[in-house]
C-alpha distance (Angstrom), angle and dihedral (degrees) to the residues before:
residue distance angle dihedral
M1 . . .
R2 3.78 . .
Q3 3.81 118.4 .
E4 3.82 92.9 -113.8
Q5 3.81 91.1 55.9
F6 3.82 90.7 45.0
V7 3.80 92.2 52.5
T8 3.81 93.2 45.0
R9 3.80 91.6 51.8
Y10 3.80 97.9 48.2
Q11 3.79 106.5 23.5
Q12 3.82 93.4 96.0
E13 3.81 90.4 53.5
W14 3.79 91.5 51.4
Q15 3.79 91.6 48.9
Q16 3.81 91.8 50.3
F17 3.78 91.3 49.1
E18 3.82 91.6 47.8
N19 3.82 90.5 50.1
W20 3.80 89.3 51.6
L21 3.80 91.1 50.4
Q22 3.79 90.7 52.4
Q23 3.79 93.1 47.1
R24 3.80 90.8 46.1
G25 3.79 91.2 54.0
E26 3.80 90.6 52.1
Q27 3.80 92.3 45.8
R28 3.80 92.0 50.6
S29 3.81 90.2 56.0
R30 3.82 90.1 48.6
K31 3.83 94.0 44.3
T32 3.83 94.1 -124.9
T33 3.79 127.0 136.6
P34 3.82 117.5 -108.6
S35 3.76 128.0 -147.5
A36 3.80 114.4 -94.2
E37 3.81 92.9 -151.8
L38 3.78 136.5 76.7
P39 3.82 131.0 -159.2
G40 3.78 110.1 -59.7
D41 3.83 92.9 37.0
E42 3.82 90.4 -86.6
T43 3.77 113.4 148.6
I44 3.79 123.6 -129.1
P45 3.83 94.3 -110.8
Q46 3.81 90.0 52.2
R47 3.79 91.4 49.8
Y48 3.80 90.2 47.0
R49 3.81 91.5 53.5
R50 3.82 90.1 49.3
L51 3.79 89.3 51.1
C52 3.82 90.2 53.1
Q53 3.79 90.1 51.1
Q54 3.81 91.2 49.0
L55 3.80 90.8 49.9
A56 3.82 90.3 51.7
L57 3.81 90.1 50.3
A58 3.81 92.1 49.2
Q59 3.81 90.9 51.0
H60 3.82 93.2 45.1
R61 3.81 93.4 49.5
G62 3.80 93.5 46.6
Y63 3.80 97.3 -119.4
S64 3.81 119.1 175.9
P65 3.84 118.4 -60.9
Q66 3.82 89.3 -123.6
L67 3.82 92.3 58.8
V68 3.81 93.0 44.3
E69 3.82 91.6 48.6
H70 3.83 91.3 49.6
L71 3.79 91.5 51.9
Q72 3.79 91.4 45.7
Q73 3.79 90.8 53.5
L74 3.81 91.4 50.2
M75 3.79 90.5 48.4
Q76 3.82 92.5 49.2
R77 3.81 93.2 48.4
G78 3.79 90.4 48.7
H79 3.79 91.3 48.4
N80 3.81 91.4 50.7
L81 3.80 91.7 53.3
L82 3.79 99.1 40.0
Y83 3.79 98.3 42.7
R84 3.80 104.1 28.7
T85 3.81 119.0 133.7
P86 3.84 109.9 -91.7
T87 3.79 117.2 -111.5
P88 3.83 110.5 -101.6
R89 3.78 113.5 -100.2
W90 3.78 93.7 -122.2
Q91 3.81 89.8 54.5
R92 3.81 91.7 49.6
A93 3.82 89.4 49.6
V94 3.81 91.8 50.8
E95 3.81 91.6 47.3
F96 3.79 90.3 49.8
L97 3.81 94.7 50.3
F98 3.79 97.3 43.2
A99 3.81 100.7 35.6
D100 3.80 118.4 5.9
F101 3.80 97.0 45.7
P102 3.84 96.6 49.7
L103 3.80 88.9 45.8
A104 3.81 90.5 50.9
V105 3.81 90.3 51.0
R106 3.80 92.2 50.4
S107 3.80 91.7 45.6
Q108 3.82 87.6 63.5
A109 3.80 94.3 44.7
A110 3.81 96.0 139.7
S111 3.82 92.7 53.6
M112 3.81 91.0 44.4
W113 3.79 93.6 52.9
A114 3.81 90.7 46.6
A115 3.82 90.8 51.0
C116 3.80 90.1 47.7
A117 3.81 91.1 53.8
L118 3.82 93.0 46.5
F119 3.80 90.6 52.3
V120 3.80 104.8 34.5
L121 3.81 101.3 40.5
P122 3.85 95.2 57.4
L123 3.82 89.8 42.7
V124 3.82 94.6 52.5
G125 3.80 93.4 37.6
I126 3.81 94.5 53.6
F127 3.80 92.0 43.3
V128 3.81 92.1 54.1
L129 3.81 93.1 42.1
L130 3.81 92.7 55.2
Q131 3.78 91.4 54.8
Y132 3.81 87.5 65.7
K133 3.82 101.0 27.1
P134 3.83 105.0 32.3
E135 3.81 93.0 164.4
L136 3.82 89.8 68.6
V137 3.80 89.7 75.1
H138 3.81 88.3 81.9
L139 3.81 88.6 64.5
L140 3.80 91.2 54.4
L141 3.81 105.5 37.1
E142 3.78 134.7 39.5
P143 3.85 116.2 -113.6
S144 3.82 88.8 -116.0
Q145 3.81 90.4 54.7
I146 3.80 91.6 50.4
T147 3.81 91.7 49.2
Q148 3.79 91.9 48.1
M149 3.81 93.2 49.4
E150 3.81 92.2 49.0
K151 3.81 90.6 50.0
M152 3.81 92.9 49.1
Y153 3.79 93.5 51.0
D154 3.79 101.1 35.4
P155 3.84 106.2 146.0
N156 3.81 89.4 -142.0
A157 3.82 94.7 54.1
D158 3.80 120.7 106.1
S159 3.81 94.0 -135.6
L160 3.80 128.5 58.8
G161 3.80 115.5 -129.4
R162 3.82 92.6 -29.4
D163 3.79 143.5 -9.5
S164 3.82 104.9 -53.7
G165 3.82 89.8 -154.8
T166 3.82 91.0 76.7
D167 3.82 97.1 62.2
W168 3.82 98.6 135.5
A169 3.81 94.1 42.9
M170 3.80 91.0 49.1
F171 3.80 91.0 45.7
G172 3.81 89.4 60.9
H173 3.79 91.1 43.9
Y174 3.80 92.8 50.8
I175 3.80 91.8 48.5
M176 3.80 93.1 53.9
N177 3.79 94.2 41.8
N178 3.81 97.2 45.4
I179 3.79 97.1 43.8
S180 3.81 92.0 46.4
I181 3.81 89.3 54.3
G182 3.80 91.1 49.0
L183 3.80 93.6 49.2
R184 3.81 92.5 46.6
T185 3.79 90.1 50.4
F186 3.80 90.8 54.2
A187 3.82 99.4 38.2
S188 3.81 93.2 49.5
G189 3.79 86.9 66.9
L190 3.81 86.5 80.5
V191 3.81 87.3 76.5
A192 3.81 89.3 76.3
G193 3.80 89.2 -78.2
I194 3.81 91.6 -67.9
G195 3.79 92.9 108.2
T196 3.80 92.0 54.4
I197 3.81 91.2 48.4
L198 3.81 91.2 52.1
V199 3.81 93.1 47.1
L200 3.81 92.5 49.7
V201 3.79 94.0 46.9
F202 3.81 93.0 44.1
N203 3.80 92.8 50.5
G204 3.79 91.1 46.2
I205 3.81 91.9 51.4
T206 3.80 93.3 45.6
I207 3.79 95.4 48.5
G208 3.80 90.9 43.8
A209 3.80 90.9 50.0
V210 3.81 93.7 50.4
A211 3.81 93.8 45.1
G212 3.79 93.5 42.7
H213 3.79 94.7 49.4
L214 3.79 95.2 46.1
Q215 3.79 91.8 47.2
Q216 3.80 93.1 49.3
A217 3.82 93.8 44.0
G218 3.82 94.3 52.8
Y219 3.81 98.4 -101.8
G220 3.79 94.4 104.8
E221 3.81 100.5 106.0
P222 3.85 97.5 59.1
F223 3.81 90.4 38.7
W224 3.81 93.9 55.2
R225 3.79 92.1 42.9
F226 3.80 88.3 57.2
V227 3.81 101.5 43.1
V228 3.81 105.6 35.7
G229 3.81 93.6 75.0
H230 3.79 99.5 59.0
A231 3.82 96.8 27.7
P232 3.85 96.2 89.9
F233 3.80 94.0 60.5
E234 3.81 98.7 31.3
L235 3.81 100.2 46.7
T236 3.80 93.5 41.1
A237 3.81 90.3 49.9
I238 3.80 91.1 52.5
V239 3.81 90.3 52.8
I240 3.83 92.3 48.5
A241 3.82 91.4 48.9
G242 3.80 87.6 50.2
G243 3.79 91.4 50.2
A244 3.81 89.6 50.7
G245 3.80 89.8 51.8
L246 3.81 93.0 47.5
Q247 3.81 93.7 51.9
L248 3.80 88.2 49.7
G249 3.81 91.4 52.3
L250 3.80 91.6 45.3
R251 3.80 91.9 53.9
L252 3.78 88.8 51.0
L253 3.82 92.8 51.4
A254 3.81 99.0 36.1
P255 3.82 111.0 23.0
G256 3.80 92.3 165.4
R257 3.81 113.4 -156.4
M258 3.79 92.7 -16.2
R259 3.77 124.1 91.4
R260 3.79 109.6 -98.5
V261 3.80 92.6 -116.3
D262 3.83 91.6 49.6
A263 3.79 91.5 48.5
L264 3.80 89.9 49.8
V265 3.80 91.7 49.9
E266 3.80 90.1 50.0
G267 3.81 90.4 48.8
G268 3.78 90.1 49.3
R269 3.80 91.3 51.2
I270 3.79 91.9 51.3
G271 3.80 91.5 44.0
A272 3.79 92.7 50.1
R273 3.81 91.1 55.3
L274 3.78 91.0 47.2
C275 3.80 90.9 49.3
L276 3.80 90.8 54.2
G277 3.78 88.9 59.2
V278 3.81 91.2 42.9
A279 3.81 89.9 53.7
F280 3.81 89.7 53.2
M281 3.80 91.4 49.8
L282 3.80 92.3 48.8
L283 3.80 90.2 48.4
V284 3.81 89.3 55.3
A285 3.81 90.3 45.4
A286 3.80 90.7 51.9
F287 3.80 91.0 50.3
I288 3.81 92.2 50.9
E289 3.80 92.4 45.0
A290 3.80 92.6 50.1
F291 3.80 100.3 43.2
W292 3.81 106.2 24.2
S293 3.79 112.8 21.6
S294 3.82 95.5 60.6
I295 3.83 95.3 52.5
A296 3.81 102.3 116.4
W297 3.82 100.8 -169.6
V298 3.84 95.9 63.5
P299 3.82 108.1 98.5
M300 3.77 123.9 -125.0
W301 3.80 93.8 -102.9
G302 3.80 90.3 54.9
K303 3.79 93.2 51.5
L304 3.82 91.5 46.5
T305 3.81 92.3 49.2
V306 3.80 92.5 52.4
S307 3.80 90.4 45.8
A308 3.80 92.2 51.7
V309 3.81 91.0 50.8
L310 3.81 91.3 49.2
W311 3.82 92.1 48.6
L312 3.81 89.8 52.4
L313 3.81 91.1 48.6
V314 3.81 94.1 48.4
L315 3.80 96.1 45.3
G316 3.81 92.9 42.0
W317 3.81 90.5 49.6
L318 3.80 93.2 51.4
W319 3.81 93.2 42.4
R320 3.80 100.0 44.5
G321 3.81 105.1 22.0
G322 3.81 112.3 121.6
R323 3.80 96.0 6.5
G324 3.78 113.1 142.4
G325 3.77 93.1 5.3
G326 3.78 98.8 106.6
H327 3.79 93.8 -107.4
A328 3.76 125.7 135.1
H329 3.74 134.1 -144.6
């Protein structure tokens, strides 16, 4: 076969493979998953093997050095992508936490802001209301809950929030409790988003009722000393889990041009990645709550200073994480 006929027959294949290589390089930098197929339902490994065979033919038949060099370059680029050393797991985990997760949060900005409003507005509203109408707390909390909260945050008690001698036991308890709340907040989005809305509003009302009552009844100082440390990670994680649930419910109600099942699968994929980051945040919150929040001898200014630093770290991480690094939402 003459070289002109050889090129005419296979040139389209080479161009398709080169286009895939270029797209794959871009997708690697953006951390997205490429297609493993080419036109004609031929997989990339199959096309790569065909390219190797075509290169061997070109060399055997003595085709021009320019053609052989072009095929060799395509083969080498394909080999580098198909057989490169996998990124270590720890490196992938670090990249996810510091780049991919913040980008995923920002990519769902509308749902995140909606979740923030559904959680924060009831919390602040109930807190303020109880400063003027303290008797309304009995409509929001059971008498046993009120008694328990007052006992935990009694200014005359030796401990702060709980017995600080049970740090490791409480660490495990906080992990299970916090992560279960986060997962419920997300998963309830399957009920057309209504479940997530109810969970966010309920948690906002409950937290606002507890904080508002304790503040009005004179238990505010020990309460704030206990909660301000882990609040940055815990409250932000609840909002992100809520945003993940809302985007899932929205895709169920308004799938757009996608089939409803495909939109739901896509929403589940996004939500699963968000929940991985939420689980990390709640793990950190549980650690802080178990080993820092219950320390009674740290003064109020010390607890507030640490809390302010943690809020800056959390918000800066979510706002700036992944910017300029070649990642995509």
